C-alpha positions in Angstrom: -31.4 14.5 57.2 -30.7 14.5 52.8 -29.9 17.7 52.2 -31.5 18.7 48.9 -29.2 19.3 45.0 -28.0 22.2 44.2 -28.6 23.9 41.1 -25.4 23.0 39.8 -26.3 18.8 40.4 -29.9 19.9 39.1 -28.1 21.7 35.4 -25.3 18.0 35.4 -28.4 15.4 35.6 -31.0 18.0 33.9 -27.9 17.5 31.0 -27.8 13.7 31.7 -31.4 12.7 30.8 -30.7 14.4 27.2 -27.2 13.1 26.3 -29.1 9.2 27.8 -32.3 9.8 25.9 -29.7 11.0 22.3 -30.8 8.7 20.2 -34.2 9.5 19.6 -32.2 11.7 17.0 -30.5 9.2 15.4 -34.2 7.3 14.4 -36.1 11.0 14.1 -33.6 12.1 11.1 -33.1 8.0 10.3 -36.5 8.2 9.4 -36.8 11.2 7.8 -33.7 10.3 5.6 -35.5 6.7 5.0 -38.8 8.3 3.6 -37.2 11.4 1.9 -38.7 14.1 3.8 -36.5 16.8 2.8 -37.2 16.3 -0.9 -40.6 16.1 -0.9 -40.6 19.2 1.0 -38.3 21.0 -1.9 -40.2 19.8 -4.2 -43.0 22.5 -2.9 -45.4 18.9 -0.7 -44.9 21.5 2.2 -49.0 21.1 4.4 -48.3 17.1 6.6 -51.4 15.6 5.1 -49.8 15.5 1.4 -46.7 14.5 3.4 -48.4 11.7 4.7 -49.5 10.7 1.6 -46.7 11.2 -0.9 -45.2 8.8 2.0 -47.9 6.5 2.9 -47.3 7.1 6.2 -50.1 8.5 9.1 -50.6 11.6 9.2 -51.4 12.2 12.8 -47.7 10.3 13.5 -45.9 11.5 10.7 -47.0 15.1 12.5 -45.2 14.3 15.1 -42.3 13.2 13.2 -42.3 16.2 11.9 -42.1 18.6 15.8 -39.6 16.0 16.7 -37.5 17.0 12.7 -38.9 21.1 13.9 -37.5 21.0 17.3 -33.9 19.8 16.1 -33.7 22.2 13.8 -34.1 20.7 10.8 -37.1 22.5 9.8 -40.1 25.4 10.9 -43.8 23.1 11.3 -46.2 26.0 10.7 -50.4 25.5 11.2 -48.9 21.7 9.5 -46.7 23.3 6.5 -43.1 22.4 6.7 -40.2 24.2 5.6 -36.5 23.0 5.7 -33.7 25.2 7.4 -29.7 24.9 6.0 -29.4 21.9 8.1 -32.8 20.0 6.4 -31.4 20.8 3.4 -28.8 18.8 4.1 -31.1 16.1 4.4 -32.4 16.0 0.5 -30.5 13.0 -1.4 -29.2 15.6 -3.7 -27.4 18.0 -1.4 -24.2 19.0 -2.3 -22.8 17.9 1.5 -26.2 16.4 1.9 -25.7 13.5 4.3 -28.5 11.5 3.3 -27.5 8.2 2.7 -24.5 8.5 6.2 -28.4 9.0 8.5 -29.7 6.1 7.1 -26.4 4.2 8.1 -26.1 5.0 10.7 -29.6 5.1 11.8 -29.7 1.4 10.5 -26.8 -1.2 9.6 -24.8 0.8 12.5 -27.8 1.2 15.0 -27.9 -2.3 14.8 -24.5 -3.5 16.4 -24.1 0.1 18.6 -26.7 -2.3 20.6 -24.6 -4.7 21.6 -21.9 -2.9 23.2 -21.7 -4.5 25.6 -20.4 -7.0 24.7 -17.8 -5.2 22.8 -16.3 -4.0 25.6 -16.2 -6.8 27.9 -14.4 -9.3 24.9 -12.5 -6.3 22.5 -14.5 -8.1 19.9 -16.8 -6.5 17.4 -20.5 -7.5 17.8 -19.9 -8.9 13.9 -16.9 -11.0 15.2 -18.5 -13.4 18.3 -21.9 -13.2 17.0 -21.3 -14.0 13.3 -17.4 -14.5 13.2 -16.9 -11.8 10.2 -13.3 -9.5 9.8 -13.7 -6.5 8.2 -16.1 -6.4 5.7 -16.7 -9.5 5.0 -20.5 -8.1 5.8 -20.8 -6.5 3.0 -20.3 -8.7 0.3 -22.6 -11.2 0.9 -25.2 -7.8 1.1 -24.7 -5.9 -2.3 -27.9 -2.8 -1.0 -26.2 -2.7 2.4 -22.5 -1.7 0.7 -24.1 0.3 -0.9 -25.6 1.9 1.7 -22.7 2.2 3.0 -19.9 3.8 0.6 -22.8 6.3 -0.4 -22.5 7.3 3.2 -19.1 7.3 3.7 -18.5 8.9 0.1 -21.2 12.5 1.8 -19.2 12.0 4.8 -15.7 12.1 2.7 -16.8 14.4 0.8 -17.3 17.2 3.8 -13.2 17.1 3.5 -12.3 15.5 0.3 -11.9 20.1 -0.7 -9.1 20.2 2.0 -8.0 18.0 1.8 -7.3 17.9 -2.1 -5.9 21.1 -1.9 -2.8 19.9 0.6 1.0 20.7 0.5 2.3 17.1 0.5 0.3 16.6 -2.7 1.5 16.3 -5.4 0.9 18.3 -8.8 1.9 15.7 -11.2 2.6 11.9 -11.1 -0.3 9.0 -9.7 -2.1 9.1 -7.3 -3.4 5.5 -5.4 -6.5 6.0 -3.1 -6.4 3.0 -1.1 -9.8 0.9 -0.1 -10.8 4.3 -1.9 -14.6 3.0 -2.3 -17.1 5.0 -4.5 -13.8 8.1 -5.8 -14.7 10.7 -3.9 -11.9 12.0 -2.9 -9.9 10.5 -5.3 -12.1 12.8 -7.5 -12.0 15.5 -5.9 -8.1 15.0 -6.0 -8.0 14.8 -9.8 -10.2 17.9 -10.2 -7.9 19.9 -8.3 -4.3 19.1 -9.8 -5.5 18.6 -13.5 -1.8 17.1 -13.7 -1.9 13.5 -11.9 -3.2 10.2 -12.7 -5.3 8.0 -10.8 -5.7 4.3 -9.3 -9.0 3.3 -6.8 -8.4 0.2 -5.2 -10.9 -1.0 -3.3 -12.7 -4.7 -2.9 -15.4 -6.1 -5.5 -18.7 -4.1 -4.0 -17.0 -1.0 -4.6 -15.8 -0.4 -8.1 -18.1 0.0 -10.4 -19.4 2.6 -8.0 -16.7 4.2 -8.1 -16.5 4.1 -12.3 -19.7 5.8 -12.4 -18.3 7.9 -9.5 -15.6 9.4 -11.3 -17.1 9.4 -14.7 -19.7 12.2 -12.9 -17.4 14.0 -11.9 -15.7 14.3 -15.3 -12.3 12.7 -14.2 -12.6 9.1 -15.9 -9.9 9.4 -18.6 -7.8 10.0 -15.8 -8.2 7.0 -13.7 -8.8 3.2 -13.4 -10.8 1.9 -10.7 -9.5 -1.3 -9.5 -10.8 -4.2 -7.5 -8.6 -6.7 -5.2 -6.5 -7.7 -1.7 -4.9 -4.6 0.2 -3.7 -7.1 2.2 -2.4 -8.5 -0.9 0.8 -7.0 -3.3 -1.1 -3.7 -4.6 -0.6 -1.6 -7.9 2.2 0.3 -8.8 5.0 2.1 -8.8 2.6 4.8 -7.8 3.8 8.4 -6.3 1.7 8.2 -3.2 -0.9 6.7 -2.1 -3.5 8.0 -0.1 -4.6 5.8 2.8 -8.6 8.1 4.1 -10.8 6.0 7.0 -8.8 2.5 6.3 -6.5 2.2 9.3 -8.9 2.8 11.4 -10.6 -0.3 10.7 -8.3 -2.8 12.1 -6.4 -4.0 14.3 -2.4 -3.1 14.9 -1.5 -6.0 13.2 -3.4 -5.3 10.6 -2.5 -2.0 10.5 0.5 -2.6 9.5 0.5 -5.3 7.0 -1.3 -3.1 5.3 1.1 0.2 5.4 3.8 -2.1 4.8 2.0 -2.6 1.2 1.8 0.5 0.8 4.7 0.7 0.2 5.9 -1.5 -1.2 3.7 0.2 -4.4 5.5 3.3 -3.7 7.2 4.6 -6.9 11.0 6.5 -5.6 10.4 9.5 -3.4 7.2 8.4 -3.3 4.5 9.2 0.3 1.7 7.3 2.0 -0.8 9.6 3.9 -2.2 8.8 5.6 -5.5 10.3 6.8 -7.3 10.3 9.5 -8.9 10.9 13.3 -5.5 11.5 15.7 -7.2 10.3 19.7 -6.0 13.3 21.8 -4.0 12.3 24.9 -6.5 14.1 27.0 -9.8 14.5 25.5 -11.9 17.2 26.8 -15.8 18.2 26.9 -14.7 19.5 22.9 -17.8 18.7 20.1 -13.9 17.1 18.1 -12.6 15.3 21.0 -16.4 13.7 21.2 -16.2 13.3 16.9 -13.1 11.1 17.9 -14.2 9.4 21.1 -17.6 8.7 18.9 -15.2 7.8 16.1 -13.0 5.4 17.7 -16.1 3.2 19.1 -17.5 2.9 16.8 -14.4 1.6 15.5 -14.6 -0.9 18.7 -18.4 -2.4 17.9 -18.8 -2.4 14.4 -15.0 -4.3 12.9 -12.5 -4.1 16.6 -10.4 -1.5 14.4 -9.4 1.4 16.9 -8.7 5.4 16.7 -5.0 6.3 17.4 -2.4 8.9 19.4 -0.1 10.2 17.1 2.1 8.6 19.2 0.4 5.3 17.9 0.9 6.2 14.8 4.3 7.3 14.2 4.3 3.2 16.2 2.7 1.9 13.7 4.5 4.0 10.5 8.0 2.0 11.7 6.6 -1.0 11.8 5.5 -0.6 7.9 9.3 0.8 7.1 8.0 4.2 7.3 8.9 7.4 8.9 6.0 10.2 9.9 7.3 13.2 7.9 4.6 15.9 9.3 0.7 16.1 10.6 -1.0 18.8 8.8 -4.5 18.8 10.7 -7.7 19.0 7.8 -12.0 19.6 8.0 -13.8 17.8 10.3 -11.7 16.2 13.1 -8.9 15.3 10.8 -5.8 14.7 10.2 -3.2 14.3 6.9 0.0 12.6 8.8 2.2 12.4 6.0 5.4 9.7 5.3 8.2 8.3 3.7 10.2 5.7 3.5 12.1 5.5 6.6 15.9 4.2 4.4 15.1 7.3 1.7 15.0 9.5 4.0 
């Protein structure tokens, strides 16, 4: 005879239902970001009918979206009028720690490749590798709009840890620091603001450089920085005292990651160092928010770029293969770690 489910089993089932249906939050937040709802509410357009007219939406359907956002804690909805919560404020495109572009990217371009996670799990290749023969960031080279949104998204994520990293004891107070694959320069700008004695070099693909120059000017550090386009699998400008690699190595296979580290090593001045800033995969994952963040990022690398998150031992192996040695690992914000590496024969 079939037995009744226990309370623990029922709770587990309800929890799994929530996990399975989590995609609705991604899309609701992404639509809110694309409609610039938070900007409009912050500007004083608070009633549903006025918001619908401003956004070009059906009023009834928009009201249903607003109810969903209220249930997620992004806004309060009372008598047909909305106000933003502290979390909802972060969907404003002008918020200091805003995540508007990231919400758009994650619910759009990233969403498209996640829909084929099964294919990536079966083959070990990213969706773009299998569907279009694209490697790395080839897709951004031919889509300027997506490239701009991608770099805005990455800048927003970097902003969450940039101040923490800029204050790290692994950074010198003088010399030249190169941000390799630095996008629009969010991290480099923060480092230069925090350390007036440093000069900066941003090195990335052509589609990033114009935005980087603009951001460095806006940050007030352009007179101490240059932005150069090129391929970081080829020779790099140097010598520099520090090479920053934030969220770069996880985009690539082990073989490509070693090649990048070798190029970084070749760009160093005597006594220079490489600072790898990545989420380090725990040896044993647990049901914890920071572990879920790293696991999600790992699967995102699999399906989107064919890369991976790595354990501390994995990074030691990559560094040794590139002629580098890990000196220390420093915990940082948002589940990131800073791995300080020096040239082996200079130890």
